[in-house]
Each structure stands twice: as C-alpha cells, then as structure tokens.
C-alpha angles and dihedrals in degrees: 000000000000090000091055090051091050092049091048092051091047092052090047092055091046090054091047092049092049090048092051091047092052094046093051095050102107123213116238142210114277127267117231136175128207120228123231110264114251141170092044117183137159094288107006143054139170124237134151144153150225126236099213097178128023092199091236093294135096113269105237097182139006138165140101134299123201139184145157086251125073123262098023118202137196087275088069128059109325134191111189123211132206100213134048093244109051149157121214129201112218114207136174099050115161110274094224096067127258148169118270135186126211134190131175116227137196131190132200134159091282098053152289122296129191127207129223116304119251123196128201140168120226118222118276122216100165117096092017130121125217135193109226126199116195119204111205092169089236136092093295095053116154092033107186130228136162117224126196115203109204129203093247090063093258128122142205124209117203130173113231093213091054107026114198094004104089100029115160127184127215147144138260141202136177137211117183106317094335120106122199114197121184112197101197117225133186089279140001088270092061099039112112117219115199121192115183141161116230123217114209088333089280104089134026137190136178145103137301133201137189124191113321094330119125116265117267130195133249141181129202137191125199117238115239 
C-alpha cells in the first residue's frame, strides 16, 4: 500500500513540475528572413520574406519595408503581406537609379522583428549613351543614331556618320523596364516616339512611330 502511495505522490509531483515548466515557457517575437531582391528595373523590384517562427503567438502583420537609408523599419515604405511566405513588388523607385535597402518584418503580441537587410541598385538611364539602329524595312534599314539620355530627362540624338550636323533634342521617361523616348521634330507629324523594353539596362528593343506612319522596329545597345 505504501508503495502505491509513493508512486502516486511521485506522479503527482511530475505532473506539477511539467505544468510549471509549461506555464513558465514564454512566447517570443517572431523570426523572419528577407528574400534576395530580384527582377530589378528602373523603377521596380521584387522582394519578399518568410516568417519561419511565429514565436507562439498569432502573426498580426508581416511584409517588407524599404528605404534609401540602411535598416529600414515599418515607419518607412511598407508593403504588407497576407501570408507568412510572401513576395512583394516594389514600385515607385526613382527613375534616375539609386541604392535601396529592404528588410522583411513580422509582428506578434510580443514584438516586431526584422529580417536580414538586402541591398540593391535600380537601373540608371540618365547620363548614359546608347547606339540605336532603326529598321525602316527599306533600303536604309538599320539606320544608326547615338542617343544621350541626360539626368534632367532630356535627350540628344546625333548621327555618327555626321556628328553635330543632324542633332535632335527630345525627352525620356521610364516605367519598370520600359523606356519611352520622344525625339522632338519640327511638328507632331515628324516627332519620333520610341517605346522599348530594356534588358539588364544594357540592350533595348521595341518600336518607333512618327506621325501616321506604321510602326517600325529598333534596337539599341548602351555604350560602355
């Protein structure tokens, strides 16, 4: 009988100890990792993150924060996510290139945690020079021209065979990887509008129009 009592008391203390151990285990802030930034263009990029541990609490918010300053926080630019594994599309980057910093974040009742910091450089079109080849689908196909893209969103067209003779000014803008270049003519009918998609900010291809003429194609390569 005494042995049964001893065993019962021992089991009782084991249960009490386990209960105390469980009750004193504190929940923690979440753990989150930041993805490598990909799909970088002139004005956009893709980042994201992974909440690998919720800390024993419900995740109330997660996403990425980004800035031109290091160690961005939720007081900077924020893109919220709805799941614990997420990708985030960053838009609205400055069109003249720049250095940006990204961190994933996660929030629960205990606190806010940030992931590792990732840095990336958006593409830079200003103060670059490109060699254009215009394809008119006639005898003068692959007509060459050099285009300077300046930091104030203006351009200068010059023909390499006649430097300084047929110079034409214009303007440019970008959205994502798409470049729009307006080579101003004497009138709207003679203004050339180029719309091209850049690849790694080193090559470009697309179409150009002037007046009511059918669209033609062009390619361009950035000078080193």
